[in-house]
TORKOL-4160 file (C-alpha; in steps of 0.2 Angstrom, whole numbers, padded with zeros to 4 digits, m for minus):
217
<pt num="1" X="m0029" Y="0025" Z="0084"/>
<pt num="2" X="m0048" Y="0021" Z="0079"/>
<pt num="3" X="m0057" Y="0033" Z="0068"/>
<pt num="4" X="m0075" Y="0031" Z="0062"/>
<pt num="5" X="m0079" Y="0037" Z="0044"/>
<pt num="6" X="m0096" Y="0044" Z="0044"/>
<pt num="7" X="m0108" Y="0042" Z="0030"/>
<pt num="8" X="m0104" Y="0054" Z="0015"/>
<pt num="9" X="m0115" Y="0059" Z="m0001"/>
<pt num="10" X="m0109" Y="0049" Z="m0017"/>
<pt num="11" X="m0102" Y="0059" Z="m0030"/>
<pt num="12" X="m0111" Y="0055" Z="m0047"/>
<pt num="13" X="m0097" Y="0060" Z="m0059"/>
<pt num="14" X="m0091" Y="0051" Z="m0073"/>
<pt num="15" X="m0077" Y="0050" Z="m0085"/>
<pt num="16" X="m0074" Y="0043" Z="m0103"/>
<pt num="17" X="m0059" Y="0033" Z="m0100"/>
<pt num="18" X="m0042" Y="0031" Z="m0092"/>
<pt num="19" X="m0029" Y="0044" Z="m0094"/>
<pt num="20" X="m0013" Y="0040" Z="m0104"/>
<pt num="21" X="m0003" Y="0042" Z="m0088"/>
<pt num="22" X="m0004" Y="0048" Z="m0070"/>
<pt num="23" X="m0014" Y="0041" Z="m0057"/>
<pt num="24" X="m0034" Y="0038" Z="m0059"/>
<pt num="25" X="m0044" Y="0053" Z="m0053"/>
<pt num="26" X="m0060" Y="0053" Z="m0041"/>
<pt num="27" X="m0071" Y="0055" Z="m0056"/>
<pt num="28" X="m0064" Y="0040" Z="m0064"/>
<pt num="29" X="m0066" Y="0029" Z="m0050"/>
<pt num="30" X="m0084" Y="0033" Z="m0049"/>
<pt num="31" X="m0087" Y="0027" Z="m0067"/>
<pt num="32" X="m0079" Y="0010" Z="m0064"/>
<pt num="33" X="m0089" Y="0006" Z="m0048"/>
<pt num="34" X="m0105" Y="0000" Z="m0059"/>
<pt num="35" X="m0096" Y="m0007" Z="m0074"/>
<pt num="36" X="m0094" Y="m0025" Z="m0080"/>
<pt num="37" X="m0077" Y="m0033" Z="m0076"/>
<pt num="38" X="m0074" Y="m0037" Z="m0094"/>
<pt num="39" X="m0079" Y="m0020" Z="m0101"/>
<pt num="40" X="m0066" Y="m0012" Z="m0088"/>
<pt num="41" X="m0053" Y="m0024" Z="m0094"/>
<pt num="42" X="m0056" Y="m0019" Z="m0113"/>
<pt num="43" X="m0050" Y="m0001" Z="m0108"/>
<pt num="44" X="m0032" Y="m0005" Z="m0102"/>
<pt num="45" X="m0021" Y="0001" Z="m0115"/>
<pt num="46" X="m0013" Y="m0013" Z="m0124"/>
<pt num="47" X="0006" Y="m0012" Z="m0124"/>
<pt num="48" X="0010" Y="m0025" Z="m0137"/>
<pt num="49" X="0012" Y="m0022" Z="m0156"/>
<pt num="50" X="m0002" Y="m0026" Z="m0168"/>
<pt num="51" X="0008" Y="m0041" Z="m0175"/>
<pt num="52" X="0011" Y="m0048" Z="m0157"/>
<pt num="53" X="m0007" Y="m0048" Z="m0152"/>
<pt num="54" X="m0013" Y="m0066" Z="m0154"/>
<pt num="55" X="m0023" Y="m0065" Z="m0138"/>
<pt num="56" X="m0034" Y="m0051" Z="m0133"/>
<pt num="57" X="m0026" Y="m0041" Z="m0117"/>
<pt num="58" X="m0044" Y="m0042" Z="m0109"/>
<pt num="59" X="m0045" Y="m0060" Z="m0111"/>
<pt num="60" X="m0028" Y="m0064" Z="m0105"/>
<pt num="61" X="m0031" Y="m0053" Z="m0090"/>
<pt num="62" X="m0048" Y="m0061" Z="m0085"/>
<pt num="63" X="m0039" Y="m0078" Z="m0086"/>
<pt num="64" X="m0026" Y="m0071" Z="m0074"/>
<pt num="65" X="m0040" Y="m0065" Z="m0062"/>
<pt num="66" X="m0049" Y="m0083" Z="m0064"/>
<pt num="67" X="m0033" Y="m0091" Z="m0060"/>
<pt num="68" X="m0028" Y="m0081" Z="m0046"/>
<pt num="69" X="m0045" Y="m0082" Z="m0037"/>
<pt num="70" X="m0042" Y="m0101" Z="m0039"/>
<pt num="71" X="m0026" Y="m0101" Z="m0029"/>
<pt num="72" X="m0014" Y="m0099" Z="m0043"/>
<pt num="73" X="0000" Y="m0087" Z="m0037"/>
<pt num="74" X="0014" Y="m0090" Z="m0050"/>
<pt num="75" X="0016" Y="m0088" Z="m0069"/>
<pt num="76" X="0018" Y="m0107" Z="m0070"/>
<pt num="77" X="0003" Y="m0111" Z="m0060"/>
<pt num="78" X="m0007" Y="m0099" Z="m0071"/>
<pt num="79" X="m0001" Y="m0107" Z="m0087"/>
<pt num="80" X="m0006" Y="m0124" Z="m0080"/>
<pt num="81" X="m0023" Y="m0117" Z="m0075"/>
<pt num="82" X="m0027" Y="m0111" Z="m0093"/>
<pt num="83" X="m0020" Y="m0127" Z="m0099"/>
<pt num="84" X="m0031" Y="m0138" Z="m0088"/>
<pt num="85" X="m0048" Y="m0129" Z="m0092"/>
<pt num="86" X="m0043" Y="m0126" Z="m0110"/>
<pt num="87" X="m0059" Y="m0134" Z="m0118"/>
<pt num="88" X="m0070" Y="m0125" Z="m0107"/>
<pt num="89" X="m0062" Y="m0108" Z="m0109"/>
<pt num="90" X="m0062" Y="m0110" Z="m0127"/>
<pt num="91" X="m0081" Y="m0114" Z="m0128"/>
<pt num="92" X="m0085" Y="m0101" Z="m0115"/>
<pt num="93" X="m0076" Y="m0087" Z="m0124"/>
<pt num="94" X="m0079" Y="m0092" Z="m0141"/>
<pt num="95" X="m0061" Y="m0092" Z="m0145"/>
<pt num="96" X="m0059" Y="m0096" Z="m0164"/>
<pt num="97" X="m0040" Y="m0095" Z="m0167"/>
<pt num="98" X="m0024" Y="m0098" Z="m0157"/>
<pt num="99" X="m0032" Y="m0106" Z="m0143"/>
<pt num="100" X="m0027" Y="m0102" Z="m0126"/>
<pt num="101" X="m0012" Y="m0092" Z="m0120"/>
<pt num="102" X="0003" Y="m0103" Z="m0115"/>
<pt num="103" X="0013" Y="m0100" Z="m0099"/>
<pt num="104" X="0026" Y="m0089" Z="m0108"/>
<pt num="105" X="0012" Y="m0078" Z="m0116"/>
<pt num="106" X="0005" Y="m0074" Z="m0100"/>
<pt num="107" X="0020" Y="m0070" Z="m0092"/>
<pt num="108" X="0025" Y="m0058" Z="m0106"/>
<pt num="109" X="0009" Y="m0050" Z="m0107"/>
<pt num="110" X="0007" Y="m0047" Z="m0088"/>
<pt num="111" X="0025" Y="m0040" Z="m0086"/>
<pt num="112" X="0020" Y="m0026" Z="m0096"/>
<pt num="113" X="0003" Y="m0021" Z="m0090"/>
<pt num="114" X="0001" Y="m0006" Z="m0080"/>
<pt num="115" X="m0001" Y="m0014" Z="m0063"/>
<pt num="116" X="m0010" Y="0000" Z="m0053"/>
<pt num="117" X="m0024" Y="0001" Z="m0065"/>
<pt num="118" X="m0026" Y="m0017" Z="m0068"/>
<pt num="119" X="m0027" Y="m0019" Z="m0048"/>
<pt num="120" X="m0038" Y="m0005" Z="m0047"/>
<pt num="121" X="m0050" Y="m0011" Z="m0059"/>
<pt num="122" X="m0052" Y="m0028" Z="m0050"/>
<pt num="123" X="m0053" Y="m0021" Z="m0033"/>
<pt num="124" X="m0067" Y="m0010" Z="m0039"/>
<pt num="125" X="m0076" Y="m0024" Z="m0046"/>
<pt num="126" X="m0073" Y="m0036" Z="m0032"/>
<pt num="127" X="m0079" Y="m0022" Z="m0019"/>
<pt num="128" X="m0097" Y="m0024" Z="m0026"/>
<pt num="129" X="m0098" Y="m0042" Z="m0018"/>
<pt num="130" X="m0092" Y="m0036" Z="m0001"/>
<pt num="131" X="m0105" Y="m0027" Z="0010"/>
<pt num="132" X="m0098" Y="m0019" Z="0025"/>
<pt num="133" X="m0109" Y="m0016" Z="0039"/>
<pt num="134" X="m0110" Y="m0001" Z="0051"/>
<pt num="135" X="m0098" Y="m0001" Z="0065"/>
<pt num="136" X="m0088" Y="m0015" Z="0057"/>
<pt num="137" X="m0070" Y="m0014" Z="0061"/>
<pt num="138" X="m0055" Y="m0013" Z="0049"/>
<pt num="139" X="m0037" Y="m0011" Z="0052"/>
<pt num="140" X="m0027" Y="m0002" Z="0041"/>
<pt num="141" X="m0007" Y="m0005" Z="0042"/>
<pt num="142" X="0009" Y="m0003" Z="0030"/>
<pt num="143" X="0023" Y="m0017" Z="0029"/>
<pt num="144" X="0040" Y="m0015" Z="0020"/>
<pt num="145" X="0045" Y="m0028" Z="0008"/>
<pt num="146" X="0063" Y="m0033" Z="0013"/>
<pt num="147" X="0069" Y="m0038" Z="m0004"/>
<pt num="148" X="0065" Y="m0021" Z="m0010"/>
<pt num="149" X="0078" Y="m0011" Z="0001"/>
<pt num="150" X="0090" Y="0000" Z="m0008"/>
<pt num="151" X="0104" Y="0010" Z="m0001"/>
<pt num="152" X="0105" Y="m0002" Z="0014"/>
<pt num="153" X="0121" Y="0007" Z="0020"/>
<pt num="154" X="0113" Y="0023" Z="0022"/>
<pt num="155" X="0103" Y="0028" Z="0037"/>
<pt num="156" X="0088" Y="0034" Z="0026"/>
<pt num="157" X="0084" Y="0017" Z="0016"/>
<pt num="158" X="0073" Y="0017" Z="0001"/>
<pt num="159" X="0061" Y="0002" Z="0000"/>
<pt num="160" X="0043" Y="m0003" Z="m0006"/>
<pt num="161" X="0029" Y="m0004" Z="0007"/>
<pt num="162" X="0011" Y="m0013" Z="0004"/>
<pt num="163" X="m0003" Y="m0003" Z="0013"/>
<pt num="164" X="m0018" Y="m0015" Z="0016"/>
<pt num="165" X="m0036" Y="m0012" Z="0023"/>
<pt num="166" X="m0041" Y="m0028" Z="0032"/>
<pt num="167" X="m0059" Y="m0033" Z="0038"/>
<pt num="168" X="m0054" Y="m0042" Z="0054"/>
<pt num="169" X="m0072" Y="m0052" Z="0056"/>
<pt num="170" X="m0072" Y="m0057" Z="0038"/>
<pt num="171" X="m0053" Y="m0061" Z="0037"/>
<pt num="172" X="m0052" Y="m0052" Z="0020"/>
<pt num="173" X="m0041" Y="m0039" Z="0014"/>
<pt num="174" X="m0052" Y="m0025" Z="0006"/>
<pt num="175" X="m0039" Y="m0016" Z="m0005"/>
<pt num="176" X="m0020" Y="m0013" Z="m0004"/>
<pt num="177" X="m0008" Y="0000" Z="m0012"/>
<pt num="178" X="0011" Y="0000" Z="m0014"/>
<pt num="179" X="0022" Y="0015" Z="m0010"/>
<pt num="180" X="0040" Y="0019" Z="m0012"/>
<pt num="181" X="0047" Y="0026" Z="0005"/>
<pt num="182" X="0057" Y="0041" Z="m0002"/>
<pt num="183" X="0045" Y="0047" Z="m0015"/>
<pt num="184" X="0028" Y="0044" Z="m0006"/>
<pt num="185" X="0020" Y="0045" Z="0011"/>
<pt num="186" X="0009" Y="0031" Z="0021"/>
<pt num="187" X="m0002" Y="0044" Z="0026"/>
<pt num="188" X="m0005" Y="0049" Z="0008"/>
<pt num="189" X="m0008" Y="0031" Z="0003"/>
<pt num="190" X="m0021" Y="0028" Z="0017"/>
<pt num="191" X="m0030" Y="0043" Z="0012"/>
<pt num="192" X="m0030" Y="0037" Z="m0006"/>
<pt num="193" X="m0036" Y="0020" Z="m0001"/>
<pt num="194" X="m0051" Y="0026" Z="0010"/>
<pt num="195" X="m0056" Y="0037" Z="m0004"/>
<pt num="196" X="m0057" Y="0022" Z="m0017"/>
<pt num="197" X="m0066" Y="0012" Z="m0005"/>
<pt num="198" X="m0079" Y="0024" Z="0000"/>
<pt num="199" X="m0084" Y="0013" Z="0015"/>
<pt num="200" X="m0097" Y="0023" Z="0026"/>
<pt num="201" X="m0101" Y="0020" Z="0044"/>
<pt num="202" X="m0086" Y="0008" Z="0047"/>
<pt num="203" X="m0072" Y="0010" Z="0061"/>
<pt num="204" X="m0054" Y="0010" Z="0056"/>
<pt num="205" X="m0039" Y="0007" Z="0066"/>
<pt num="206" X="m0023" Y="0015" Z="0062"/>
<pt num="207" X="m0005" Y="0018" Z="0069"/>
<pt num="208" X="m0002" Y="0034" Z="0078"/>
<pt num="209" X="0006" Y="0040" Z="0062"/>
<pt num="210" X="m0011" Y="0046" Z="0057"/>
<pt num="211" X="m0015" Y="0056" Z="0072"/>
<pt num="212" X="m0012" Y="0073" Z="0065"/>
<pt num="213" X="m0023" Y="0088" Z="0066"/>
<pt num="214" X="m0023" Y="0093" Z="0048"/>
<pt num="215" X="m0031" Y="0075" Z="0044"/>
<pt num="216" X="m0046" Y="0079" Z="0052"/>
<pt num="217" X="m0049" Y="0097" Z="0050"/>
């Protein structure tokens, strides 16, 4: 199915900070769009105790972003990236004590971070550097992760799916989200992705699952 999203007015609402729990609202989404990446990373709640904070959370997450963009897709690779560029990172970010975080520190910190909020901050920041043209085609699809299947003996299995928005001409994934089969619907996930992206004038192709009257009323 193909559906063109017409241009719509931009909401100028703002919010002060992230909620302690729950999903990010549309008002909070608007605030992030024009903000600096480091400023927004500073707003993420630090799950560590005060005694265990040798490295600021925002700094570690920034290193993770930098390493991932450079092709590091594992904790070990991220640790090697930080170690390899140790001198430059210390000088650039004026690190006075403790040096750069080790592989084990990066792994421990990332495992405790609210991934949904972290991913949303990065996606919102990165979107500023992607200019989607009018009538550009984007594909939306959901794929299940086989290793997450539970209750495999039952006819109605539970598993995690990744829903992504892909700009074909660019070969670029614009955004993605995860959903659990028994708790959420792909229809809802797609609507939320489109709301976050706020792309105007583009053409989206979707599965027939999304051909429902109530979605276009």
